[in-house]
C-alpha positions as CSV (number, residue, x, y, z in Angstrom):
1,M,42.7,15.6,34.2
2,T,43.8,15.9,30.6
3,M,41.1,17.0,28.3
4,P,40.9,15.1,24.9
5,P,41.7,17.3,22.0
6,P,38.8,18.6,20.0
7,P,38.2,17.2,16.5
8,P,39.7,19.2,13.7
9,P,37.5,21.8,12.0
10,D,36.1,20.8,8.7
11,D,38.3,23.2,6.8
12,V,41.6,21.9,8.2
13,L,43.2,19.0,6.3
14,P,45.3,16.4,8.2
15,N,48.8,17.6,9.1
16,E,51.0,16.9,6.1
17,P,54.2,18.2,4.6
18,H,54.0,21.0,2.1
19,P,53.3,19.6,-1.4
20,A,56.1,19.8,-3.9
21,A,55.7,22.1,-6.8
22,E,54.4,20.4,-9.9
23,P,56.9,20.6,-12.8
24,N,56.0,22.6,-15.9
25,P,54.8,20.3,-18.6
26,D,57.5,21.7,-20.8
27,H,60.2,20.8,-18.3
28,D,62.1,17.6,-17.7
29,P,59.9,16.0,-15.0
30,E,63.0,14.7,-13.2
31,E,64.6,18.1,-13.0
32,R,65.8,19.3,-9.6
33,T,64.8,22.8,-8.7
34,Q,66.0,25.2,-6.0
35,E,63.9,27.1,-3.5
36,A,64.1,30.9,-4.0
37,R,65.6,31.7,-0.5
38,A,68.4,29.2,-1.1
39,A,69.0,30.7,-4.6
40,Q,69.3,34.2,-3.0
41,R,71.8,32.9,-0.4
42,E,73.9,31.3,-3.1
43,L,73.9,34.4,-5.2
44,V,75.1,36.6,-2.3
45,A,77.7,34.0,-1.2
46,H,79.4,33.9,-4.6
47,T,78.9,37.3,-6.2
48,P,82.1,39.5,-6.4
49,G,82.2,42.0,-3.6
50,F,82.4,45.1,-5.8
51,I,78.9,44.3,-7.2
52,L,77.3,43.8,-3.8
53,N,78.9,47.0,-2.7
54,E,76.7,48.7,-5.3
55,A,73.6,47.1,-3.6
56,T,74.4,48.4,-0.1
57,S,74.6,52.0,-1.6
58,F,70.8,51.6,-2.1
59,G,70.0,50.4,1.4
60,G,70.2,46.7,0.4
61,S,71.1,44.1,3.0
62,L,72.9,40.8,2.7
63,V,71.3,39.6,5.9
64,G,67.7,40.1,6.7
65,G,66.1,41.1,10.0
66,A,66.4,44.0,12.4
67,Q,68.6,43.7,15.4
68,H,66.6,45.2,18.1
69,G,63.6,44.5,20.4
70,V,62.1,45.4,23.8
71,S,64.5,46.7,26.4
72,G,64.4,45.9,30.1
73,G,62.2,48.3,32.1
74,V,60.8,50.1,29.1
75,A,57.1,50.6,28.5
76,R,56.0,50.3,24.9
77,D,52.7,50.3,23.0
78,V,51.9,47.1,21.2
79,F,49.4,47.3,18.4
80,M,47.4,44.2,17.6
81,G,44.6,43.9,15.1
82,G,43.4,47.5,15.3
83,K,43.6,47.8,19.1
84,T,46.4,49.1,21.3
85,E,47.6,47.3,24.4
86,H,50.1,48.8,26.8
87,H,52.7,46.3,28.1
88,H,55.5,46.8,30.6
89,Y,58.3,44.2,30.2
90,G,61.0,43.6,32.8
91,A,64.7,43.0,32.5
92,T,64.2,39.6,30.8
93,A,63.0,41.1,27.6
94,S,65.3,41.4,24.7
95,A,67.5,44.5,24.0
96,A,66.0,47.8,22.7
97,Y,67.0,49.6,19.5
98,A,70.8,49.3,19.6
99,S,72.5,52.5,20.8
100,G,76.0,53.2,22.0
101,E,78.5,56.0,22.6
102,I,80.9,56.7,19.7
103,P,84.5,56.6,21.1
104,R,86.0,60.0,21.6
105,E,89.2,58.8,19.8
106,R,87.1,58.1,16.6
107,L,85.6,61.6,16.7
108,D,89.0,63.3,17.2
109,E,90.5,61.2,14.4
110,L,87.7,62.2,12.0
111,A,88.0,65.9,13.1
112,A,91.6,66.0,12.2
113,T,91.0,65.6,8.5
114,F,87.3,66.6,8.1
115,V,86.5,69.2,5.5
116,E,83.3,71.1,6.2
117,G,82.0,71.7,2.7
118,P,79.7,74.4,1.4
119,A,76.6,73.5,3.5
120,F,78.2,72.8,6.8
121,A,78.1,76.3,8.4
122,S,74.4,76.8,7.8
123,A,73.6,73.3,9.0
124,L,75.6,73.9,12.2
125,A,73.8,77.2,12.9
126,R,70.4,75.5,12.4
127,L,71.3,72.5,14.7
128,R,72.5,74.9,17.4
129,E,69.2,76.8,17.3
130,E,66.7,73.9,16.7
131,R,68.5,71.0,18.5
132,V,67.3,68.5,15.8
133,L,68.5,68.5,12.2
134,V,67.7,66.2,9.2
135,L,70.7,66.1,6.9
136,A,69.7,64.9,3.4
137,G,72.1,64.0,0.6
138,A,73.2,61.5,-1.9
139,H,75.0,58.3,-1.1
140,A,78.7,58.3,-0.3
141,T,79.0,62.1,-0.1
142,G,80.2,62.1,3.5
143,R,76.9,63.0,5.1
144,S,77.4,60.5,8.0
145,A,80.8,62.0,8.8
146,A,79.3,65.5,8.6
147,A,76.6,64.5,11.1
148,L,79.3,63.4,13.6
149,M,81.3,66.6,13.1
150,L,78.2,68.8,13.5
151,L,77.8,67.4,17.0
152,H,81.5,67.5,17.6
153,R,81.7,71.2,16.7
154,L,78.9,71.9,19.3
155,G,81.3,70.6,22.0
156,V,78.8,68.0,23.3
157,P,80.3,65.7,26.0
158,A,79.4,62.5,24.1
159,V,77.9,61.4,20.8
160,H,75.5,58.4,20.9
161,A,74.8,56.4,17.7
162,L,71.2,55.3,17.4
163,S,70.1,52.2,15.4
164,S,69.0,52.9,11.8
165,E,66.1,50.5,12.5
166,T,64.6,53.0,14.9
167,N,61.0,53.6,14.2
168,P,60.6,57.3,13.3
169,A,57.5,57.5,15.4
170,A,59.5,56.3,18.4
171,L,62.4,58.6,17.9
172,S,61.9,60.7,21.0
173,A,61.9,57.6,23.2
174,Q,65.5,56.8,22.2
175,L,66.8,60.1,23.5
176,S,67.6,59.5,27.1
177,S,71.2,60.8,27.5
178,P,72.5,64.3,27.4
179,G,74.9,65.3,24.6
180,G,74.7,64.5,21.0
181,H,72.8,61.7,19.2
182,V,73.2,60.7,15.6
183,L,70.8,58.4,13.5
184,R,72.6,57.6,10.3
185,D,70.9,56.4,7.1
186,L,67.4,56.2,8.4
187,P,65.3,54.1,5.9
188,L,62.1,55.8,4.9
189,S,59.1,54.6,2.9
190,R,55.4,55.4,2.4
191,N,54.4,53.4,5.5
192,R,57.5,54.6,7.4
193,P,57.8,58.4,6.8
194,L,59.6,61.0,8.9
195,R,56.9,63.5,10.0
196,D,57.4,66.9,11.5
197,N,55.5,66.0,14.7
198,Y,58.0,63.2,15.4
199,L,60.8,65.9,15.3
200,Y,58.8,68.2,17.5
201,A,58.5,65.5,20.1
202,A,62.2,64.8,19.7
203,R,63.1,68.5,20.2
204,D,61.0,68.7,23.4
205,Q,62.8,65.7,24.7
206,L,66.2,67.1,23.7
207,K,65.5,70.3,25.6
208,K,64.8,68.3,28.7
209,I,68.1,66.4,28.6
210,D,70.2,69.2,27.0
211,G,70.8,67.1,23.9
212,Y,71.1,67.5,20.1
213,L,70.2,65.1,17.3
214,V,71.2,64.8,13.7
215,V,69.4,62.4,11.4
216,T,70.9,61.5,8.0
217,V,68.7,60.3,5.1
218,E,68.9,59.8,1.4
219,N,67.1,62.5,-0.6
220,S,63.5,61.2,0.0
221,P,59.9,62.1,-0.8
222,F,58.9,60.7,2.6
223,L,59.9,63.7,4.7
224,L,56.4,64.9,5.6
225,G,56.4,68.5,6.8
226,V,60.2,68.3,7.3
227,T,62.6,70.7,5.7
228,P,66.0,69.0,5.6
229,S,69.4,70.6,5.4
230,R,70.8,69.7,2.0
231,W,74.3,68.2,2.2
232,E,76.8,68.9,-0.5
233,P,80.2,67.2,-0.4
234,P,83.5,69.1,-0.2
235,E,85.8,69.5,-3.2
236,A,88.2,66.6,-3.7
237,T,91.1,69.2,-3.6
238,D,90.1,70.3,-0.1
239,V,89.8,66.7,1.1
240,L,93.2,65.9,-0.3
241,R,94.8,68.9,1.2
242,A,93.3,68.2,4.7
243,H,94.6,64.6,4.7
244,L,98.0,65.7,3.5
245,A,98.2,68.3,6.2
246,E,97.6,65.7,8.8
247,R,99.9,63.1,7.3
248,R,102.8,65.3,5.9
249,G,102.4,68.8,7.4
250,A,104.8,70.3,4.8
251,D,105.4,70.5,1.1
252,I,101.6,70.1,0.4
253,D,101.6,72.6,-2.5
254,E,104.5,70.7,-4.2
255,L,102.6,67.4,-3.8
256,L,99.4,68.9,-5.3
257,A,101.4,70.1,-8.2
258,L,102.6,66.6,-9.2
259,G,101.4,65.5,-12.6
260,P,99.5,62.3,-11.4
261,V,97.8,64.4,-8.6
262,R,96.7,67.1,-11.1
263,H,95.4,64.4,-13.4
264,F,93.4,62.8,-10.6
265,L,91.8,66.1,-9.6
266,S,91.0,67.0,-13.2
267,R,88.9,63.9,-13.8
268,G,85.6,65.3,-12.4
269,A,84.0,64.8,-9.0
270,H,85.5,62.3,-6.6
271,R,83.7,60.9,-3.5
272,P,85.3,62.0,-0.3
273,A,86.4,58.4,0.5
274,E,88.1,58.1,-2.8
275,A,89.9,61.3,-2.3
276,A,91.0,60.2,1.1
277,K,92.4,56.9,-0.2
278,F,94.3,58.8,-2.9
279,A,95.7,61.2,-0.2
280,A,97.2,58.1,1.5
281,E,99.1,57.3,-1.7
282,V,100.2,60.9,-2.2
283,A,101.4,61.2,1.5
284,G,103.7,58.2,0.8
285,Y,105.4,59.9,-2.1
286,D,109.1,60.1,-1.6
287,G,110.2,61.3,-5.0
288,G,111.2,57.9,-6.2
289,E,110.1,56.1,-9.3
290,E,108.1,53.5,-7.5
291,A,106.2,56.1,-5.5
292,A,105.5,58.0,-8.8
293,A,104.3,54.8,-10.4
294,R,101.9,54.2,-7.6
295,L,100.3,57.6,-8.0
296,T,100.1,57.1,-11.8
297,D,98.5,53.7,-11.3
298,F,95.9,54.9,-8.9
299,G,93.3,56.4,-11.2
300,Q,90.7,54.7,-13.4
301,A,92.4,56.0,-16.5
302,A,95.5,54.1,-15.6
303,V,93.5,50.9,-15.2
304,E,91.8,51.4,-18.5
305,Q,95.1,52.0,-20.2
306,Q,96.7,48.9,-18.6
307,C,93.8,46.7,-19.7
308,R,94.1,47.9,-23.3
309,E,97.8,47.2,-23.3
310,W,97.3,43.7,-21.9
311,L,94.8,42.7,-24.5
312,S,96.6,44.4,-27.5
313,D,100.1,43.3,-26.6
314,P,101.4,41.3,-29.5
315,E,104.1,39.7,-27.3
316,A,101.5,38.3,-24.8
317,T,100.2,34.8,-25.7
318,L,96.6,33.8,-26.0
319,R,97.0,31.7,-22.8
320,D,98.3,34.8,-21.0
321,K,95.2,36.8,-22.1
322,A,92.9,33.9,-21.3
323,F,94.3,33.9,-17.7
324,L,93.7,37.6,-17.4
325,I,90.1,37.3,-18.4
326,S,89.5,34.3,-16.2
327,L,91.1,36.1,-13.3
328,A,88.7,39.0,-13.9
329,V,85.8,36.6,-13.7
330,F,87.1,34.8,-10.6
331,D,88.7,37.8,-8.8
332,Q,88.6,37.2,-5.0
333,A,88.0,33.5,-5.6
334,P,90.3,30.5,-5.3
335,Y,93.3,30.7,-7.7
336,V,92.8,27.2,-8.9
337,L,89.4,28.1,-10.4
338,A,90.9,31.0,-12.3
339,A,93.8,28.9,-13.6
340,E,91.7,25.8,-14.5
341,L,89.0,27.7,-16.3
342,A,91.5,30.0,-18.0
343,D,92.7,26.9,-19.8
344,T,89.2,26.1,-21.0
345,L,88.9,29.7,-22.3
346,Y,92.3,29.2,-24.0
347,V,90.9,26.2,-25.8
348,H,88.0,28.3,-27.2
349,F,90.5,31.0,-28.3
350,Q,92.6,28.4,-30.1
351,R,89.6,27.0,-31.9
352,L,88.6,30.5,-32.9
353,Q,92.0,31.6,-34.1
354,H,93.3,28.3,-35.5
355,P,90.3,26.1,-36.3
356,E,92.4,23.8,-38.4
357,Q,94.6,22.8,-35.5
358,P,93.7,20.7,-32.4
359,P,93.9,22.8,-29.3
360,E,96.8,22.1,-26.9
361,I,97.2,23.0,-23.3
362,P,100.7,22.8,-21.6
363,V,100.5,20.5,-18.6
364,F,103.0,22.5,-16.7
365,G,103.7,26.2,-16.8
366,L,104.6,29.2,-14.7
367,A,104.2,29.2,-10.9
368,A,101.1,30.8,-9.5
369,E,103.0,33.7,-8.0
370,T,104.7,34.5,-11.3
371,R,101.4,34.5,-13.2
372,L,99.8,36.8,-10.6
373,E,102.7,39.2,-10.6
374,R,102.5,39.6,-14.3
375,A,98.8,40.3,-14.0
376,R,99.4,42.9,-11.2
377,A,97.5,40.6,-8.9
378,E,98.2,39.0,-5.5
379,G,97.3,35.8,-3.7
380,E,96.9,34.8,-0.1
381,V,95.4,31.9,1.8
382,R,91.9,32.7,3.0
383,D,89.1,30.6,4.5
384,E,86.5,29.8,1.7
385,A,83.0,29.0,2.8
386,T,81.5,25.7,1.7
387,E,78.4,23.8,2.6
388,W,80.5,21.7,4.9
389,G,82.3,24.6,6.6
390,S,85.3,26.8,5.9
391,V,88.3,25.5,4.2
392,P,91.6,27.3,3.5
393,Q,92.1,28.2,-0.2
394,Y,94.8,30.2,-2.0
395,T,92.7,33.2,-3.2
396,A,93.8,35.5,-6.1
397,Y,92.7,39.1,-6.7
398,F,93.8,42.1,-8.7
399,K,95.5,44.8,-6.7
400,R,93.1,47.4,-8.1
401,E,89.4,46.5,-7.3
402,N,88.1,48.0,-10.5
403,T,90.4,46.0,-12.8
404,P,87.9,43.1,-13.3
405,R,85.0,45.3,-14.6
406,V,87.4,47.4,-16.8
407,L,89.0,44.4,-18.3
408,L,85.8,42.5,-19.1
409,T,84.3,45.7,-20.5
410,E,87.3,46.2,-22.7
411,V,87.2,42.6,-24.0
412,W,83.5,42.9,-24.8
413,T,83.5,46.3,-26.4
414,G,87.0,46.8,-27.7
415,H,87.7,43.3,-29.1
416,P,84.4,42.0,-30.6
417,S,86.3,39.3,-32.6
418,A,86.8,37.6,-29.2
419,R,83.1,37.4,-28.5
420,P,82.4,34.0,-30.0
421,A,85.0,32.4,-27.7
422,L,84.0,34.4,-24.7
423,V,80.3,33.5,-25.2
424,A,81.0,29.8,-25.7
425,W,83.1,29.9,-22.5
426,L,80.5,31.6,-20.4
427,R,77.9,29.2,-21.6
428,E,80.2,26.4,-20.5
429,L,80.6,28.0,-17.1
430,A,76.9,28.3,-16.7
431,R,76.6,24.5,-17.0
432,D,79.3,23.8,-14.4
433,G,78.3,21.8,-11.3
434,R,79.9,24.3,-8.8
435,P,77.7,27.2,-7.6
436,V,80.6,29.6,-7.5
437,V,81.4,29.0,-11.1
438,R,77.8,29.4,-12.3
439,T,77.3,32.6,-10.2
440,R,80.6,34.1,-11.5
441,A,79.4,33.4,-15.1
442,A,76.3,35.4,-14.3
443,A,78.3,38.2,-12.7
444,A,80.5,38.5,-15.7
445,T,77.5,38.5,-18.0
446,A,76.0,41.3,-15.9
447,L,79.2,43.4,-16.4
448,L,79.0,42.7,-20.2
449,A,75.3,43.8,-20.1
450,R,76.3,47.0,-18.4
451,A,78.6,47.8,-21.3
452,D,76.3,46.5,-24.1
453,L,73.0,45.2,-23.0
454,P,71.4,44.2,-26.4
455,S,74.4,42.0,-27.3
456,A,74.6,40.4,-23.8
457,V,70.9,39.6,-23.9
458,A,70.9,38.2,-27.4
459,L,74.1,36.2,-27.1
460,L,73.8,34.9,-23.5
461,I,70.9,35.9,-21.3
462,D,68.0,35.1,-23.5
463,G,69.4,31.7,-24.4
464,W,69.6,30.8,-20.8
465,A,66.2,32.4,-20.0
466,V,64.3,30.2,-22.5
467,S,66.0,27.0,-21.5
468,K,63.9,24.0,-20.5
469,S,66.4,23.2,-17.8
470,F,66.3,24.9,-14.5
471,G,70.0,25.8,-14.1
472,P,70.4,28.1,-17.1
473,R,67.3,30.0,-16.2
474,V,68.7,30.6,-12.7
475,T,71.9,31.9,-14.3
476,A,69.8,34.3,-16.5
477,A,67.9,35.5,-13.4
478,N,71.2,36.0,-11.5
479,A,72.7,37.9,-14.5
480,L,69.7,40.2,-14.8
481,T,69.7,40.8,-11.0
482,L,73.3,41.7,-10.9
483,A,73.0,43.8,-14.0
484,Q,70.4,45.9,-12.3
485,L,72.7,46.3,-9.3
486,L,75.3,47.6,-11.7
487,D,72.7,50.1,-13.1
488,A,72.7,48.5,-16.5
489,P,70.2,50.4,-18.7
490,V,66.5,49.3,-19.0
491,V,66.9,46.0,-17.1
492,L,63.9,46.9,-14.9
493,R,61.8,47.4,-18.0
494,L,63.0,44.2,-19.5
495,L,62.1,42.2,-16.4
496,T,58.7,43.8,-16.2
497,Q,57.9,42.9,-19.8
498,W,59.2,39.4,-19.4
499,C,56.9,38.8,-16.4
500,T,54.0,38.7,-19.0
501,D,56.0,37.3,-21.9
502,S,54.4,34.6,-24.1
503,H,57.2,32.2,-23.3
504,W,56.8,30.5,-20.0
505,A,60.6,30.3,-19.3
506,R,61.1,34.0,-19.8
507,R,58.3,34.6,-17.4
508,W,59.9,32.2,-14.9
509,T,63.3,33.9,-15.2
510,A,61.9,37.4,-14.7
511,I,59.8,36.3,-11.7
512,R,62.8,34.7,-10.0
513,A,65.0,37.7,-10.8
514,F,62.5,40.1,-9.0
515,G,62.6,37.9,-6.0
516,L,66.4,37.9,-5.9
517,L,66.7,41.6,-6.6
518,T,64.5,43.2,-4.0
519,P,66.4,42.2,-0.8
520,L,69.5,43.8,-2.4
521,R,67.6,46.8,-3.8
522,P,64.8,47.7,-1.4
523,D,63.8,50.7,-3.4
524,L,62.5,48.4,-6.1
525,V,60.0,46.5,-3.9
526,G,57.1,48.6,-5.3
527,P,57.9,48.0,-9.1
528,A,58.7,44.3,-8.4
529,L,55.3,43.7,-6.7
530,S,53.5,45.5,-9.4
531,A,55.1,43.3,-12.1
532,L,54.5,40.1,-10.1
533,A,50.9,41.0,-9.5
534,A,50.4,41.8,-13.2
535,R,51.6,38.3,-14.0
536,A,49.2,36.8,-11.5
537,R,46.3,38.7,-13.0
538,V,46.7,36.7,-16.3
539,D,45.8,33.5,-14.3
540,N,47.1,30.9,-16.7
541,S,50.2,29.8,-14.8
542,T,51.2,26.2,-14.4
543,A,51.7,24.9,-10.8
544,A,55.5,25.3,-11.1
545,E,55.2,28.9,-12.4
546,A,52.7,29.7,-9.7
547,N,55.0,28.3,-7.1
548,N,57.9,30.4,-8.5
549,L,55.6,33.5,-8.4
550,I,54.7,32.9,-4.8
551,E,58.4,32.2,-3.7
552,S,59.6,35.4,-5.4
553,T,56.8,37.5,-3.9
554,A,57.6,36.0,-0.5
555,L,61.2,37.2,-0.8
556,L,59.9,40.7,-1.0
557,L,58.9,40.3,2.7
558,S,62.5,39.7,3.6
559,V,63.4,43.3,2.8
560,G,64.0,44.6,6.4
561,G,63.1,48.3,6.1
562,R,60.2,47.7,3.7
563,R,58.3,44.9,5.4
564,G,55.6,47.2,6.8
565,E,55.1,48.6,3.3
566,M,54.9,45.1,1.8
567,L,52.3,43.9,4.4
568,S,50.2,46.9,3.5
569,E,50.5,46.2,-0.2
570,L,49.5,42.5,0.3
571,V,46.5,43.6,2.3
572,R,45.5,45.8,-0.6
573,L,45.8,42.9,-3.0
574,L,43.4,40.9,-0.9
575,H,40.7,43.3,-2.2
576,H,41.7,42.8,-5.9
577,D,38.9,41.6,-8.2
578,T,41.0,38.8,-9.5
579,A,41.1,35.6,-7.5
580,S,44.6,34.7,-8.7
581,V,46.0,38.0,-7.3
582,R,44.4,37.4,-4.0
583,A,45.8,33.9,-4.0
584,L,49.3,35.3,-4.7
585,A,49.1,37.7,-1.7
586,L,48.0,34.9,0.7
587,G,50.4,32.3,-0.7
588,A,53.4,34.7,-0.5
589,F,52.5,35.7,3.0
590,V,52.2,32.1,4.2
591,R,55.5,31.2,2.5
592,A,57.3,34.1,4.1
593,C,55.8,33.2,7.5
594,D,56.9,29.6,7.2
595,N,60.6,30.5,7.7
596,A,62.6,30.2,10.9
597,E,66.0,31.4,9.5
598,E,67.8,34.3,11.0
599,G,66.1,37.6,10.1
600,A,62.8,35.9,9.2
601,L,59.4,37.6,9.3
602,V,58.7,36.2,12.8
603,E,61.8,37.7,14.2
604,W,61.1,41.1,12.6
605,Y,57.5,41.0,13.9
606,A,58.7,40.2,17.5
607,E,61.4,42.9,17.4
608,T,59.7,45.7,15.5
609,G,56.5,45.0,13.6
610,M,54.2,44.6,16.6
611,Y,55.1,48.0,17.8
612,E,54.0,49.6,14.5
613,T,50.3,50.2,14.4
614,D,49.8,49.7,10.6
615,S,52.2,46.7,10.4
616,A,50.6,44.9,13.3
617,R,47.1,45.5,11.9
618,D,48.0,44.4,8.4
619,L,49.8,41.3,9.6
620,A,46.9,40.2,11.7
621,T,44.6,40.8,8.7
622,L,46.7,38.5,6.5
623,W,46.9,35.8,9.2
624,R,43.1,35.8,9.7
625,T,42.5,35.7,6.0
626,A,45.0,32.9,5.3
627,L,43.7,30.8,8.2
628,G,40.1,31.3,7.0
629,D,40.8,30.6,3.3
630,R,40.3,26.9,2.6
631,A,43.1,26.9,-0.1
632,H,45.6,28.3,2.4
633,T,44.4,27.0,5.8
634,R,46.7,24.1,6.0
635,G,49.7,26.1,4.8
636,A,48.9,28.9,7.3
637,L,48.7,26.4,10.2
638,N,52.0,24.9,9.2
639,A,53.5,28.4,9.2
640,L,52.0,29.0,12.6
641,H,53.8,25.8,13.8
642,T,57.0,27.5,12.7
643,W,56.2,30.6,14.7
644,V,55.5,28.5,17.7
645,Y,58.8,26.7,17.4
646,V,60.6,30.0,17.2
647,A,58.6,31.2,20.3
648,Q,59.8,28.2,22.2
649,R,63.4,29.5,22.0
650,R,62.8,33.3,21.9
651,A,61.0,35.2,24.6
652,D,60.1,38.1,22.4
653,A,58.5,35.9,19.8
654,A,56.5,34.1,22.6
655,Q,55.2,37.5,23.8
656,A,54.4,38.5,20.2
657,L,52.4,35.3,19.7
658,E,50.5,35.8,23.0
659,L,49.4,39.1,21.7
660,L,48.8,38.0,18.1
661,L,46.6,34.9,18.6
662,P,43.6,36.6,20.3
663,A,43.5,39.0,17.3
664,L,43.1,36.0,15.0
665,I,39.9,34.8,16.6
666,V,36.7,36.3,15.3
667,T,34.4,33.2,15.2
668,A,34.0,30.0,17.1
669,D,35.6,28.1,14.2
670,D,38.7,30.3,14.5
671,H,39.0,29.4,18.2
672,K,38.4,25.7,17.5
673,R,41.0,25.7,14.7
674,L,43.8,27.3,16.7
675,S,43.0,25.3,19.8
676,H,43.1,22.0,17.9
677,E,46.5,22.9,16.3
678,L,48.1,23.9,19.6
679,L,46.7,20.8,21.4
680,N,48.0,18.4,18.7
681,L,51.2,20.1,17.9
682,R,54.3,18.0,18.3
683,A,57.8,19.3,19.0
684,S,59.9,20.1,15.9
685,D,61.9,16.8,16.5
686,G,58.7,14.8,16.7
687,G,58.7,14.7,20.5
688,P,55.8,15.7,22.9
689,R,53.9,18.9,22.7
690,P,56.3,21.8,23.5
691,P,55.6,23.8,26.7
692,I,55.0,27.0,24.7
693,S,51.8,25.4,23.3
694,D,50.2,25.2,26.7
695,R,51.1,28.8,27.4
696,L,49.5,29.9,24.2
697,L,46.4,27.7,24.8
698,G,46.0,29.7,28.0
699,V,45.8,32.9,25.9
700,L,43.0,31.3,23.8
701,I,40.8,30.0,26.7
702,P,39.5,33.4,27.8
703,S,38.4,34.2,24.3
704,T,34.6,34.4,23.7
705,P,34.3,34.6,19.9
706,E,31.0,35.0,18.1
707,P,29.4,31.8,17.0
708,S,30.0,30.9,13.4
709,R,27.2,31.7,11.0
710,S,25.8,28.7,9.2
């Protein structure tokens, strides 16, 4: 017999879609806005690769979510709402922290050219004695290669790579095979430190299996009781010599004595990877003019000199120079964009140089291949992602990756008379209807800001930031986000100040920028949340600004390695003496939960979060508070629907919800609220109640909550 559903609790409004954000009274009320997650995806999709490469050096990620879960036959402790439950899952559960053996061929190939560096011998001796070693060093100094070679030098039968998402507290549980283990680029934070007792447990396990472990980390304050081995990279000359010995075997001293090689080595420190790339060029030297030219062209100095010559060449036409600048902005993008928009820049140049003459653009001109050859660029057909799917496009790009940034910097700082035309052109691009064009305008502006921040802000960014229209403000937010990725000076301070600026549009821009920035720069999560909370404390936001504040704060919860830390900070904000700050914490949490995309909070919780004591406790606290807060109850229940729909298709999410729901019930009203929602829940397509709802109702039935206090 089917029981009739109970009536809804008094604090639950009828099921309804999320209300749309109210427009700022200063806006155009018909203006279309863009949700922050969509804006972040668009930014990543269209930003030049060399800028995003800067983000990954700080631990940023272009795709959220961890890629691990519960393995078959493994017992793990699950922490829910302050209590620990032990669960043993069978072979149907999802995969554990990803681990695999590194191919022997890869290790042998690396060993053939590896240079030990000044700290290698002492690190090897320590690893041999202690079995576990933490190798700390700066980004891109070769510490990951060093970790592999330390194990290789020990002569272990195999080297197993552990997932960087491994919880430090669960480190010893991942060590099950004899031989070597390497955990590269372990992300650490205040809520996720690496403690000495974790390493003691790992060492005990390694003794049992006759194994060794090397963990590589950035230089970090979250090594508690741990004394790392400090990694220093080898000299570029040694790296070059090792690679030449492998590739050429002979005449190495003669090659090192070549003028371009000596010039390269004289230009300060080089990363090992850069020295290895240069070695490949040197190894191909055959004494001919072309080979010599390739060596000369390799260095940054050569690129800078080439850009100066291009822009100052009296024989080159304005149209040629406009194409070079446009190609720098649209490097690695469809050629037709660079060519089309080069002509619009050419018009601006003509108006600047010959204001008395009407601008003219030749209808026909040189072939694409000829123009690219003159620009030392290349083109090839690649698949270009669109909202309808991939389409083939002829893509153009400079042969040297650093040419775009050098060229734009030279235009901005070396030819200030071109600024009026360049500024007018970038403003025009920012109004273009194509997302890739608008994003590239922001990326170019970020490069200009890196070279001369005050001018870029005054001439471009601030004008976009104070616009009444939505689009220019997004361009300003994108430009500031990318400028921070490029380490432009004082951008973080500017964003923090703008969060509490007297102009509502500057506040909106800074708030959106913080949301876009933190998934790419996880190390800035703390400063970003502090700035956003400072804005919330003022408590005079319009509905549109408050919605933007919530969306941007919610994006902070998409930062994979920092989600536990963020949950802890949101719980802390629940105790703030300002109601608007508490509302921000709950609103952001609910918004982050109401997301079923890949890598969403629900997936992270099912795969990782529920196995971390602090994270599981904090998440349960936020859920209980949101469900019990009348202003957020309906939104929290809608978010819970999202989690149930995910649980319908993912076994690990279903297990997570089965453990989470009882922790959300403290009073009879809590039980009534959740039971009512699960009984009345429709499938995501509007069909009958999904089977997972009945399974979750079964979890609630045994609950005996305390009666509500009247």
